[in-house]
Backbone bond lengths (Angstrom), bond angles and torsions (degrees), N, CA, C in turn:
res aa  C-N    CA-C-N  psi(-1)  N-CA   C-N-CA  omega(-1)  CA-C   N-CA-C  phi
1 M - - - 1.454 - - 1.520 110.31 -
2 R 1.323 116.43 135.19 1.461 122.39 178.37 1.529 107.68 -105.59
3 I 1.347 115.79 112.90 1.456 122.12 -171.36 1.520 110.03 -109.80
4 V 1.336 116.60 133.53 1.458 122.79 170.12 1.524 107.51 -113.49
5 S 1.309 116.95 128.24 1.465 122.45 178.22 1.517 109.68 -111.37
6 L 1.324 115.99 124.97 1.459 121.17 176.33 1.521 111.67 -102.59
7 L 1.325 116.37 18.83 1.467 122.41 -179.82 1.523 110.03 -138.63
8 P 1.326 118.68 129.99 1.463 119.39 174.23 1.525 112.79 -56.70
9 S 1.339 117.21 -38.17 1.462 119.51 -179.35 1.523 111.14 -66.29
10 A 1.335 117.81 -40.96 1.456 120.52 178.23 1.520 110.93 -65.22
11 T 1.327 116.18 -37.32 1.466 120.34 176.25 1.522 110.25 -59.83
12 E 1.332 116.90 -45.14 1.459 120.63 179.03 1.522 111.08 -62.67
13 I 1.328 116.66 -39.65 1.461 119.99 -179.46 1.525 110.67 -65.93
14 V 1.335 117.10 -44.05 1.462 120.50 179.77 1.525 110.15 -58.59
15 F 1.323 117.32 -44.81 1.461 120.10 177.98 1.532 110.81 -65.40
16 A 1.327 117.39 -41.94 1.462 120.21 -178.69 1.523 111.99 -63.39
17 L 1.331 116.33 -25.20 1.461 120.64 178.77 1.527 112.29 -90.61
18 G 1.340 116.29 5.39 1.452 120.50 175.10 1.509 115.06 82.42
19 A 1.355 117.28 17.35 1.460 120.58 -177.53 1.523 112.18 -111.36
20 G 1.311 117.29 24.51 1.459 120.01 -178.22 1.518 113.20 -59.27
21 D 1.329 117.65 -32.55 1.465 120.22 -179.97 1.525 111.87 -67.58
22 D 1.337 117.66 -22.11 1.460 121.40 179.58 1.524 112.21 -84.08
23 L 1.318 116.36 -10.46 1.461 120.84 -178.10 1.527 109.27 -82.08
24 V 1.339 116.75 119.40 1.463 120.23 -176.11 1.523 112.94 -110.77
25 G 1.335 118.02 -18.53 1.457 120.72 -178.74 1.508 111.74 -143.53
26 V 1.351 116.20 143.02 1.460 122.04 -177.80 1.533 109.03 -142.45
27 T 1.329 116.33 179.57 1.454 121.27 174.51 1.529 109.87 -95.94
28 V 1.319 115.17 168.39 1.459 120.06 179.63 1.526 110.81 -65.33
29 A 1.332 117.62 -20.85 1.464 121.35 -178.81 1.521 112.97 -87.48
30 C 1.322 118.18 -6.52 1.472 121.33 -178.61 1.533 109.11 -78.50
31 D 1.321 115.92 99.62 1.459 120.99 -174.65 1.525 113.61 -123.79
32 Y 1.336 116.65 7.62 1.458 119.67 179.46 1.523 109.12 -142.30
33 P 1.346 115.55 135.66 1.461 127.44 -8.05 1.519 111.18 -65.28
34 P 1.340 117.69 170.02 1.468 119.54 -175.72 1.523 114.27 -54.26
35 E 1.341 117.22 -28.66 1.463 120.23 179.52 1.523 112.38 -61.17
36 A 1.330 117.27 -22.14 1.461 120.12 -179.44 1.525 111.75 -63.86
37 R 1.319 116.43 -27.32 1.470 120.14 -178.20 1.539 111.75 -67.29
38 G 1.313 116.93 -17.32 1.457 119.52 179.88 1.520 113.97 -87.07
39 K 1.329 117.80 -0.57 1.455 121.76 -179.40 1.535 110.69 -87.12
40 R 1.323 116.50 159.08 1.463 122.15 179.28 1.522 110.06 -65.95
41 I 1.316 117.41 131.85 1.458 122.24 -179.86 1.523 109.14 -88.00
42 V 1.327 116.34 124.60 1.462 121.23 -178.77 1.528 112.40 -114.65
43 S 1.326 117.43 -4.87 1.458 120.64 -179.47 1.518 109.44 -145.77
44 T 1.339 116.10 131.76 1.456 121.39 -178.17 1.527 109.95 -129.58
45 S 1.322 115.80 157.63 1.456 121.40 178.22 1.525 110.39 -75.77
46 T 1.319 115.38 144.68 1.465 120.53 175.34 1.519 112.15 -98.15
47 L 1.334 117.95 1.89 1.461 120.90 -178.51 1.525 110.33 -77.30
48 P 1.324 117.66 136.75 1.465 119.50 174.40 1.525 110.41 -63.78
49 E 1.312 116.53 151.69 1.455 120.62 177.49 1.527 110.59 -81.61
50 G 1.332 115.54 159.21 1.450 120.89 174.20 1.507 115.68 81.31
51 L 1.339 118.69 11.36 1.456 120.94 -179.98 1.528 110.85 -79.16
52 S 1.319 116.70 148.86 1.462 121.56 172.71 1.520 108.96 -76.09
53 A 1.338 116.76 169.89 1.457 120.76 178.72 1.521 111.31 -59.05
54 A 1.332 116.75 -42.79 1.467 120.53 179.24 1.523 110.82 -65.24
55 E 1.321 117.18 -38.87 1.461 120.50 179.81 1.525 111.38 -68.56
56 I 1.331 117.09 -39.38 1.462 120.22 176.65 1.519 110.30 -60.61
57 D 1.339 116.41 -46.18 1.461 120.29 179.62 1.519 110.91 -58.99
58 A 1.325 116.98 -43.37 1.469 120.97 -177.74 1.526 111.26 -66.16
59 V 1.341 116.98 -43.88 1.461 120.25 -178.36 1.529 110.44 -67.03
60 V 1.327 117.06 -43.34 1.460 120.49 179.84 1.526 110.15 -62.37
61 A 1.335 117.06 -46.03 1.466 120.82 -179.94 1.522 111.03 -60.45
62 E 1.326 116.31 -41.29 1.457 120.51 -179.44 1.529 111.10 -64.69
63 R 1.325 117.03 -43.34 1.460 120.15 -177.15 1.525 111.51 -71.93
64 V 1.315 117.10 -39.84 1.455 119.70 178.09 1.520 109.98 -63.72
65 S 1.339 116.75 -42.34 1.459 120.81 178.96 1.526 111.81 -61.85
66 A 1.332 115.61 -34.65 1.464 120.69 -179.34 1.519 112.96 -85.07
67 G 1.334 116.74 -0.38 1.459 120.46 -179.11 1.517 113.43 74.89
68 E 1.335 116.61 21.12 1.459 121.16 179.94 1.525 110.19 -94.81
69 D 1.329 115.63 154.20 1.465 120.58 -178.95 1.521 111.31 -82.46
70 V 1.328 115.24 144.25 1.457 121.53 171.12 1.522 109.66 -86.36
71 Y 1.335 115.93 -22.43 1.461 121.54 176.21 1.531 109.70 -118.25
72 R 1.310 115.49 147.86 1.465 121.77 -179.89 1.527 109.49 -111.97
73 L 1.326 116.72 129.40 1.448 122.31 178.43 1.525 109.93 -90.80
74 D 1.324 115.69 128.10 1.460 121.34 177.86 1.534 107.63 -88.37
75 E 1.331 115.59 96.71 1.456 119.66 -176.13 1.526 111.52 -66.55
76 G 1.328 117.29 -31.22 1.458 119.89 176.96 1.510 111.83 -62.72
77 A 1.344 116.20 -45.14 1.465 120.20 178.08 1.519 110.66 -64.38
78 L 1.325 115.87 -39.77 1.463 119.83 179.46 1.531 110.50 -62.42
79 A 1.328 116.27 -40.61 1.468 120.12 178.62 1.528 110.91 -65.34
80 D 1.321 116.85 -41.95 1.469 120.83 -178.44 1.528 111.64 -62.52
81 L 1.329 116.35 -33.93 1.458 120.32 -172.89 1.526 113.14 -80.04
82 D 1.330 117.57 -19.81 1.463 121.87 176.45 1.528 111.03 47.96
83 A 1.334 115.53 58.43 1.461 121.21 -173.61 1.527 112.46 -69.81
84 D 1.329 114.79 148.22 1.465 121.82 169.77 1.525 111.05 -90.77
85 L 1.342 116.03 -27.71 1.461 121.38 -174.16 1.518 109.21 -145.41
86 V 1.337 116.36 134.94 1.457 122.48 174.87 1.524 108.08 -120.45
87 L 1.319 115.97 124.47 1.467 122.17 178.80 1.514 108.90 -100.40
88 T 1.330 116.80 125.52 1.453 120.44 -179.35 1.520 109.23 -150.02
89 Q 1.335 116.51 -168.58 1.457 121.14 -177.94 1.518 110.18 -147.80
90 D 1.321 115.01 162.03 1.464 121.65 177.24 1.519 109.86 -128.01
91 L 1.343 115.26 26.75 1.460 121.08 -173.38 1.519 112.24 -90.99
92 C 1.336 116.32 -39.67 1.462 120.88 -171.94 1.522 109.13 -142.60
93 S 1.339 116.30 120.24 1.461 120.70 -177.97 1.521 112.29 -72.02
94 V 1.336 117.09 -11.11 1.456 120.90 179.89 1.528 111.40 -89.39
95 C 1.335 117.01 -15.19 1.461 120.96 -170.76 1.520 113.95 -92.52
96 S 1.328 118.40 -25.20 1.464 120.49 -177.43 1.514 109.48 -164.22
97 V 1.317 115.78 172.76 1.455 121.62 176.18 1.526 109.41 -59.55
98 D 1.319 116.49 137.88 1.460 121.23 179.02 1.524 109.83 -56.87
99 V 1.335 116.71 136.29 1.464 120.80 -175.37 1.516 111.73 -61.64
100 S 1.334 117.85 -31.91 1.465 119.08 178.93 1.516 111.19 -64.66
101 R 1.332 116.77 -34.56 1.469 120.16 177.97 1.530 110.35 -71.25
102 V 1.327 116.19 -34.41 1.461 119.45 176.83 1.530 109.75 -63.72
103 R 1.318 116.27 -47.63 1.464 119.61 -179.95 1.528 111.07 -62.57
104 H 1.330 116.44 -40.72 1.466 120.09 178.81 1.525 110.28 -61.95
105 A 1.331 116.50 -43.52 1.461 119.96 -179.49 1.519 110.98 -63.08
106 L 1.325 117.54 -42.15 1.465 120.72 179.67 1.525 110.94 -65.03
107 D 1.335 116.17 -40.59 1.465 119.46 177.44 1.523 110.49 -63.11
108 F 1.338 115.58 -43.50 1.462 120.49 -179.58 1.526 111.33 -61.50
109 L 1.337 115.61 -36.58 1.467 120.38 -178.98 1.526 112.59 -82.89
110 G 1.322 116.43 -4.82 1.448 119.77 -176.83 1.505 113.51 70.07
111 S 1.326 116.44 26.87 1.459 121.51 -177.97 1.515 110.74 -83.69
112 S 1.322 115.82 141.51 1.461 121.21 176.65 1.522 111.65 -100.90
113 A 1.332 116.95 15.02 1.461 120.81 -178.23 1.527 110.98 -60.14
114 D 1.326 115.38 139.98 1.458 120.64 172.03 1.526 109.07 -75.77
115 V 1.327 115.95 145.29 1.463 121.70 175.63 1.523 107.99 -114.91
116 V 1.328 115.94 123.29 1.464 121.25 178.95 1.515 108.64 -116.15
117 N 1.337 115.57 121.41 1.463 121.64 176.30 1.520 109.97 -92.10
118 V 1.320 116.35 136.13 1.460 121.53 170.67 1.524 107.38 -124.16
119 D 1.324 115.29 113.85 1.461 121.12 -173.43 1.525 111.74 -126.25
120 P 1.329 118.69 58.90 1.469 119.00 -177.84 1.523 112.11 -69.47
121 R 1.310 115.76 139.18 1.466 120.97 178.07 1.520 112.57 -115.35
122 T 1.311 117.57 -12.49 1.461 122.27 -180.00 1.525 108.59 -134.05
123 L 1.315 116.14 168.89 1.461 119.67 179.43 1.535 111.77 -63.97
124 P 1.342 119.90 -44.15 1.468 118.11 174.72 1.530 112.60 -59.47
125 A 1.326 116.77 -34.84 1.463 119.68 179.46 1.528 111.64 -69.22
126 V 1.332 117.20 -28.53 1.465 120.05 174.35 1.525 109.66 -62.10
127 F 1.328 116.66 -43.85 1.458 120.47 177.54 1.529 110.41 -62.38
128 E 1.322 116.46 -38.81 1.462 120.16 178.89 1.528 110.61 -65.93
129 S 1.341 117.68 -33.11 1.466 119.52 178.18 1.531 110.92 -67.63
130 I 1.328 117.22 -31.69 1.468 120.29 173.42 1.520 109.63 -62.02
131 R 1.319 115.72 -42.20 1.464 120.24 178.26 1.529 110.76 -63.90
132 T 1.336 116.94 -41.03 1.468 121.40 179.92 1.527 111.02 -62.94
133 I 1.330 116.64 -46.81 1.456 120.11 179.71 1.523 110.69 -66.26
134 G 1.323 116.56 -40.13 1.458 119.73 177.87 1.522 111.96 -57.58
135 A 1.337 116.26 -43.61 1.462 119.91 178.57 1.522 111.36 -65.03
136 A 1.353 116.13 -38.46 1.463 120.10 -176.53 1.519 112.44 -69.10
137 I 1.336 117.44 -28.77 1.470 119.70 -175.78 1.527 112.02 -107.85
138 G 1.328 116.91 11.06 1.450 119.84 177.64 1.507 114.44 73.95
139 R 1.327 116.54 31.23 1.472 120.96 -179.13 1.535 110.06 -126.10
140 T 1.314 116.39 47.19 1.469 120.54 -175.44 1.519 112.30 -62.37
141 S 1.313 117.54 -46.58 1.467 119.78 -177.43 1.523 110.91 -66.34
142 Q 1.330 116.70 -38.46 1.470 120.10 177.88 1.525 110.33 -63.70
143 A 1.342 116.58 -39.03 1.466 120.44 178.86 1.519 110.85 -63.52
144 E 1.322 117.21 -42.61 1.462 120.05 -179.84 1.526 111.05 -64.49
145 R 1.331 116.81 -39.16 1.472 119.43 178.19 1.525 110.63 -65.39
146 L 1.329 117.10 -41.54 1.455 120.03 179.85 1.523 111.14 -65.02
147 I 1.325 116.96 -43.57 1.466 120.47 178.68 1.528 110.48 -61.58
148 A 1.315 116.80 -41.53 1.466 120.36 179.56 1.529 110.55 -63.08
149 E 1.325 116.63 -41.96 1.459 120.46 179.21 1.530 111.31 -64.03
150 L 1.326 116.47 -46.24 1.463 120.46 -179.65 1.533 110.55 -64.77
151 S 1.320 117.06 -40.71 1.466 120.91 179.41 1.527 110.84 -63.90
152 H 1.322 116.84 -39.24 1.471 120.96 178.16 1.527 110.50 -62.24
153 R 1.320 116.44 -42.85 1.474 119.23 179.15 1.527 111.74 -65.64
154 L 1.329 116.83 -40.08 1.461 119.99 177.10 1.519 111.06 -63.14
155 D 1.314 116.97 -44.51 1.467 120.43 179.30 1.525 111.14 -60.94
156 A 1.329 116.76 -36.30 1.464 120.07 179.39 1.529 110.65 -64.43
157 I 1.321 116.72 -41.32 1.466 119.68 177.66 1.526 110.68 -66.10
158 R 1.310 116.91 -45.81 1.470 120.28 179.53 1.523 110.68 -58.29
159 D 1.317 116.79 -41.73 1.465 120.17 179.25 1.524 111.45 -65.16
160 T 1.336 116.55 -37.67 1.460 120.48 -177.75 1.525 111.86 -66.56
161 V 1.343 116.81 -38.04 1.476 119.47 -176.30 1.523 112.30 -96.06
162 A 1.319 117.87 -1.27 1.463 121.00 -179.01 1.528 110.75 -59.17
163 G 1.318 115.81 137.16 1.456 121.18 178.13 1.515 114.70 84.21
164 R 1.300 118.37 -9.00 1.469 121.35 178.05 1.526 109.81 -87.44
165 D 1.327 115.03 154.25 1.463 119.13 177.37 1.521 109.96 -61.81
166 R 1.299 115.98 133.53 1.457 120.24 178.67 1.533 109.64 -75.06
167 V 1.312 115.16 137.77 1.461 121.22 -175.38 1.529 109.21 -95.25
168 P 1.337 118.32 117.75 1.470 119.98 176.09 1.539 109.76 -59.69
169 T 1.314 116.40 119.24 1.457 121.83 -168.59 1.518 110.69 -124.67
170 L 1.334 115.36 128.77 1.459 122.13 174.56 1.524 108.52 -102.13
171 V 1.316 117.55 121.14 1.463 122.07 172.47 1.521 107.58 -110.23
172 L 1.312 116.26 126.05 1.457 121.74 178.09 1.523 109.14 -101.88
173 E 1.342 116.66 111.47 1.464 120.30 176.76 1.532 111.12 -80.73
174 W 1.300 116.42 -12.56 1.469 122.14 172.35 1.513 106.29 -156.83
175 T 1.324 116.95 157.60 1.464 119.20 -172.21 1.524 114.57 -119.28
176 D 1.311 118.79 -13.78 1.475 119.68 -178.99 1.523 109.49 -152.48
177 P 1.357 114.93 89.70 1.460 130.12 1.99 1.525 111.51 -77.01
178 P 1.337 117.07 167.20 1.463 118.86 179.65 1.526 111.60 -72.16
179 Y 1.331 114.87 139.82 1.465 121.71 174.53 1.515 108.69 -122.83
180 A 1.340 115.38 129.55 1.458 120.91 172.49 1.524 108.99 -78.67
181 P 1.323 117.89 151.78 1.467 120.21 -173.63 1.516 112.52 -77.36
182 G 1.322 114.66 155.64 1.453 120.87 175.12 1.515 110.24 -136.35
183 H 1.342 114.28 -163.69 1.454 122.31 177.17 1.531 110.87 54.39
184 W 1.312 118.23 -124.01 1.474 123.46 -172.06 1.526 113.43 -87.36
185 I 1.335 118.51 -11.67 1.467 119.66 -174.22 1.527 112.15 -64.15
186 P 1.357 120.89 -44.10 1.472 117.87 175.17 1.518 113.09 -58.16
187 D 1.334 117.92 -33.65 1.470 120.17 175.57 1.522 110.90 -62.91
188 M 1.326 116.42 -39.54 1.462 120.74 179.03 1.523 110.49 -62.90
189 V 1.337 116.23 -43.69 1.467 120.37 179.32 1.522 110.16 -61.32
190 T 1.319 116.74 -44.79 1.460 120.89 179.47 1.519 111.35 -61.25
191 A 1.339 117.19 -46.00 1.463 120.95 -179.29 1.517 112.01 -62.44
192 A 1.348 116.90 -29.57 1.464 121.49 -178.77 1.519 113.01 -86.67
193 G 1.332 117.75 2.79 1.457 120.64 178.30 1.507 114.30 90.79
194 G 1.328 115.89 25.10 1.451 120.13 178.55 1.515 112.02 -115.60
195 D 1.324 114.17 175.93 1.462 122.14 175.05 1.522 106.60 -126.07
196 C 1.326 117.68 111.37 1.465 121.77 -176.40 1.526 108.89 -71.77
197 V 1.329 116.81 110.12 1.460 120.44 -170.52 1.530 113.14 -76.26
198 L 1.308 118.02 -24.17 1.460 122.14 174.43 1.524 107.62 -132.69
199 G 1.309 116.42 141.56 1.453 120.24 -179.13 1.513 111.97 95.76
200 R 1.332 115.69 147.58 1.462 121.32 -177.75 1.510 110.45 -130.65
201 S 1.320 115.68 144.05 1.454 121.73 179.83 1.521 110.88 -56.41
202 G 1.332 116.05 132.91 1.450 121.32 176.59 1.504 115.03 86.55
203 D 1.333 117.90 -17.83 1.459 121.38 177.96 1.522 110.38 -84.51
204 R 1.320 116.22 164.53 1.457 119.81 174.03 1.525 110.01 -72.76
205 S 1.317 116.03 156.66 1.461 118.85 172.59 1.517 108.11 -61.55
206 L 1.325 116.58 147.98 1.459 121.93 -167.59 1.522 110.93 -124.78
207 R 1.322 115.22 126.82 1.461 119.00 173.94 1.523 109.19 -67.72
208 T 1.316 115.89 132.94 1.451 120.92 -178.67 1.524 109.15 -132.84
209 D 1.319 117.70 -161.38 1.462 120.75 177.79 1.519 108.84 -140.27
210 W 1.321 115.45 169.00 1.458 119.19 -172.95 1.522 112.22 -71.65
211 D 1.336 118.54 -25.24 1.466 119.83 175.01 1.529 110.22 -64.69
212 A 1.346 115.83 -42.80 1.467 119.44 178.32 1.516 110.63 -65.36
213 V 1.320 116.52 -38.23 1.458 120.83 177.74 1.529 110.06 -61.85
214 A 1.321 116.49 -46.63 1.465 120.69 -177.83 1.523 111.90 -64.20
215 S 1.338 116.21 -35.89 1.467 119.87 -177.11 1.527 112.71 -82.22
216 A 1.316 117.44 -4.21 1.460 120.78 -177.80 1.525 112.62 -75.96
217 S 1.322 116.80 -13.72 1.468 122.55 176.62 1.527 112.53 59.23
218 A 1.303 116.22 42.41 1.465 120.17 176.33 1.522 110.10 -70.90
219 E 1.334 116.19 151.38 1.455 121.67 175.53 1.515 112.16 -104.04
220 V 1.330 116.76 -10.45 1.461 122.17 176.28 1.518 107.62 -154.11
221 A 1.330 116.56 146.51 1.459 121.69 177.42 1.521 109.48 -121.02
222 I 1.336 115.57 140.27 1.460 122.57 179.51 1.530 107.51 -120.98
223 A 1.322 117.21 118.38 1.464 121.23 175.08 1.520 108.24 -88.46
224 A 1.339 116.07 111.80 1.460 122.05 -178.65 1.524 109.13 -134.85
225 P 1.327 117.79 62.96 1.465 120.93 -175.25 1.522 112.16 -67.83
226 C 1.316 115.87 131.18 1.453 122.58 -173.94 1.527 111.08 -58.60
227 G 1.342 115.39 127.70 1.448 120.77 177.44 1.512 115.07 89.92
228 F 1.346 118.12 4.85 1.456 121.35 -173.83 1.527 111.33 -114.17
229 D 1.336 114.88 143.57 1.457 120.40 173.56 1.525 109.24 -87.11
230 L 1.329 116.77 -172.72 1.461 120.24 -174.15 1.523 112.56 -63.59
231 A 1.322 117.58 -45.99 1.464 119.82 -176.65 1.521 111.13 -61.03
232 D 1.330 116.46 -44.38 1.464 119.37 -179.08 1.522 111.32 -71.96
233 S 1.331 117.83 -35.93 1.461 120.53 175.76 1.524 110.90 -62.21
234 A 1.332 116.03 -42.51 1.461 120.44 179.07 1.526 111.42 -63.80
235 A 1.338 116.12 -37.82 1.462 119.43 178.84 1.529 110.76 -65.04
236 L 1.326 117.54 -42.61 1.458 120.12 178.61 1.530 110.99 -67.51
237 A 1.336 116.73 -39.48 1.461 119.49 178.49 1.525 110.96 -63.47
238 T 1.313 116.38 -41.33 1.465 120.40 178.37 1.525 110.55 -62.55
239 D 1.317 116.51 -39.12 1.467 120.46 177.38 1.524 111.15 -63.07
240 V 1.340 116.67 -43.28 1.463 120.42 178.92 1.520 110.68 -61.65
241 V 1.325 115.54 -45.15 1.463 119.58 179.25 1.530 110.22 -60.89
242 G 1.318 116.69 -43.27 1.451 120.93 -178.63 1.516 113.59 -64.55
243 R 1.329 116.78 -27.26 1.469 120.08 179.47 1.522 112.49 -80.08
244 G 1.317 117.59 -9.87 1.454 120.84 175.82 1.515 114.49 68.82
245 V 1.339 117.61 29.06 1.461 120.59 -177.44 1.526 112.04 -92.62
246 L 1.320 116.56 -7.56 1.454 121.44 177.13 1.525 110.04 -104.91
247 P 1.324 117.64 154.92 1.471 119.29 174.29 1.526 110.48 -53.74
248 A 1.314 115.97 138.38 1.463 121.13 -170.94 1.521 113.33 -62.50
249 D 1.333 117.89 -26.94 1.467 120.30 -176.36 1.529 112.79 -100.41
250 L 1.331 117.86 12.03 1.455 121.13 -175.91 1.528 110.64 -83.46
251 P 1.338 118.71 119.37 1.465 119.59 175.42 1.530 110.42 -66.41
252 V 1.314 116.46 134.46 1.465 121.68 -178.69 1.521 109.12 -121.72
253 W 1.305 115.52 128.68 1.459 122.21 176.22 1.519 108.47 -115.80
254 A 1.315 116.95 147.00 1.460 122.25 172.02 1.517 108.22 -113.40
255 V 1.328 116.00 140.78 1.463 120.68 -179.62 1.527 109.66 -128.66
256 D 1.310 115.29 161.22 1.449 121.35 171.34 1.523 106.81 -74.27
257 A 1.333 115.84 95.71 1.460 120.17 -173.59 1.519 111.58 -63.33
258 N 1.328 117.35 -41.10 1.457 120.19 -179.35 1.522 111.31 -60.56
259 A 1.315 116.69 -42.72 1.461 120.07 -176.14 1.519 112.83 -76.25
260 L 1.333 117.43 -34.59 1.456 120.60 -166.00 1.520 116.59 -111.63
261 F 1.334 118.62 -25.86 1.460 118.98 -166.74 1.532 115.86 -126.93
262 V 1.315 118.52 -45.22 1.461 118.88 -163.35 1.521 115.29 -98.29
263 R 1.311 118.35 -10.31 1.459 121.03 177.98 1.527 108.92 -101.49
264 P 1.333 118.08 117.30 1.473 120.08 -174.01 1.520 113.15 -77.65
265 G 1.320 114.59 74.39 1.454 121.23 179.81 1.516 110.87 -137.24
266 P 1.326 117.33 -166.13 1.472 121.08 -175.07 1.519 114.27 -59.50
267 R 1.339 118.20 -29.97 1.462 119.28 -174.96 1.525 113.37 -74.00
268 L 1.325 118.70 -5.04 1.460 119.19 172.25 1.519 111.14 -59.22
269 V 1.323 117.03 -31.86 1.469 119.66 178.57 1.522 109.78 -68.35
270 D 1.339 117.98 -35.66 1.465 119.88 170.46 1.525 109.59 -56.98
271 G 1.337 115.56 -41.03 1.460 120.15 179.94 1.520 112.14 -62.32
272 V 1.316 116.85 -41.43 1.470 120.04 177.74 1.522 109.94 -63.13
273 E 1.315 116.55 -43.14 1.466 120.23 -179.67 1.528 111.11 -63.18
274 V 1.323 117.27 -43.67 1.459 120.16 178.50 1.526 110.69 -66.82
275 L 1.333 116.22 -40.84 1.461 120.08 178.46 1.523 111.17 -61.18
276 A 1.324 117.07 -38.56 1.465 120.22 178.28 1.521 111.44 -64.43
277 T 1.344 117.49 -33.66 1.467 119.26 177.60 1.521 111.35 -69.04
278 I 1.329 117.36 -26.89 1.461 121.15 177.49 1.525 110.41 -76.66
279 L 1.333 116.07 -44.21 1.461 120.27 -174.39 1.522 113.42 -80.64
280 H 1.338 117.09 -32.03 1.468 120.98 -176.54 1.528 110.05 -136.42
281 P 1.322 118.09 63.59 1.469 120.00 -175.88 1.520 113.37 -64.17
282 D 1.333 116.79 -28.91 1.457 118.76 -179.63 1.516 111.88 -70.09
283 A 1.337 116.91 -24.93 1.460 120.66 -179.47 1.518 112.47 -95.05
284 V 1.331 116.03 -36.59 1.460 120.44 -171.59 1.513 111.77 -100.62
285 G 1.331 117.57 -32.49 1.450 121.12 -175.72 1.518 111.92 88.81
286 A 1.317 116.51 -177.84 1.458 121.85 -178.21 1.520 110.38 -76.99
287 P 1.353 117.06 159.15 1.470 119.12 174.91 1.521 110.63 -57.23
288 D 1.347 116.44 141.33 1.452 118.44 179.39 1.530 110.22 -69.01
289 A 1.305 115.74 170.25 1.459 121.01 -173.43 1.520 112.57 -58.76
290 G 1.329 116.80 -30.36 1.451 120.13 -177.91 1.511 114.13 -71.76
291 R 1.349 116.53 -20.35 1.465 119.50 -177.24 1.518 113.20 -121.99
292 A 1.312 118.18 -2.76 1.460 120.59 -175.82 1.525 112.37 -60.05
293 H 1.332 117.21 -28.33 1.463 120.36 -178.32 1.519 112.82 -77.32
294 L 1.331 118.36 -3.08 1.458 121.24 -176.68 1.510 112.99 -93.42
295 V 1.324 118.22 -3.63 1.461 120.11 -173.18 1.526 108.75 -144.31
296 T 1.332 115.24 144.52 1.455 120.17 175.52 1.525 108.84 -134.29
297 A 1.309 117.13 151.27 1.452 121.40 -174.12 1.511 110.51 -132.46
298 G 1.342 114.67 173.08 1.432 120.64 169.27 1.507 116.16 86.08
299 L 1.341 118.79 16.44 1.453 119.74 174.71 1.521 109.62 -62.22
300 I 1.343 114.73 -36.49 1.473 120.89 167.43 1.515 105.58 -132.34
301 S 1.303 118.21 135.22 1.461 119.72 179.80 1.525 108.99 -128.98
């Protein structure tokens, strides 16, 4: 099977199910596992480089309003790859090429490739998307084993924090302007022993303002800006702290958002585990050596 993935999360799932060798095309954002970088790129971002967080928000809003794509599909590369299966989504127009454009391109090329959408909105739905992809690529048993493993790890965290006071937690999916989290992130906070003070499970992320953030009475803040790794998340968090828009005594942590929070794949469970170490360090302990590099603390203490 020749698989093209237009989602970093789907790319991670395909590799986690042992089908990385069948993956022939990916997006420019598919960077995990490292082997994904060696695949043919069929989709690239149209955003200029070097933009600030506020500028990115403005450009994305303008293009979405105008019905323009944030990602560009390379139809020539797609034709060369002669895919049997294309994995994409219809959940967020900012995350990948619109599925209707993918279908149009395949029709134009005369391709008979199947198109599978994975649109999880909650943490359980993320697990179901693993099952969907597993069925599509002939890896059903591998998908069930992976889901069982991830579920076991989640249950272990829930058991560890059970009975402890829930920590009011602010997660910022963007920082200028501030965005409250949506989709599966509130589920992650709940599983880690927190109470997501803004944002609701299954809903879209929501643009808010700093007055609403201040009145939310959070006891900890997590900077997890969509599309950013740890270094860039830390830079945005430091900027927010420097602007004085958060309560002065609020602890702020920065995380590798791409690895831990915003891509609906297996590593979300890593995110829950790391989040639990932030919210309940006395019960869970520090992040283990394999994940310690994904999170930084102490921007405000």
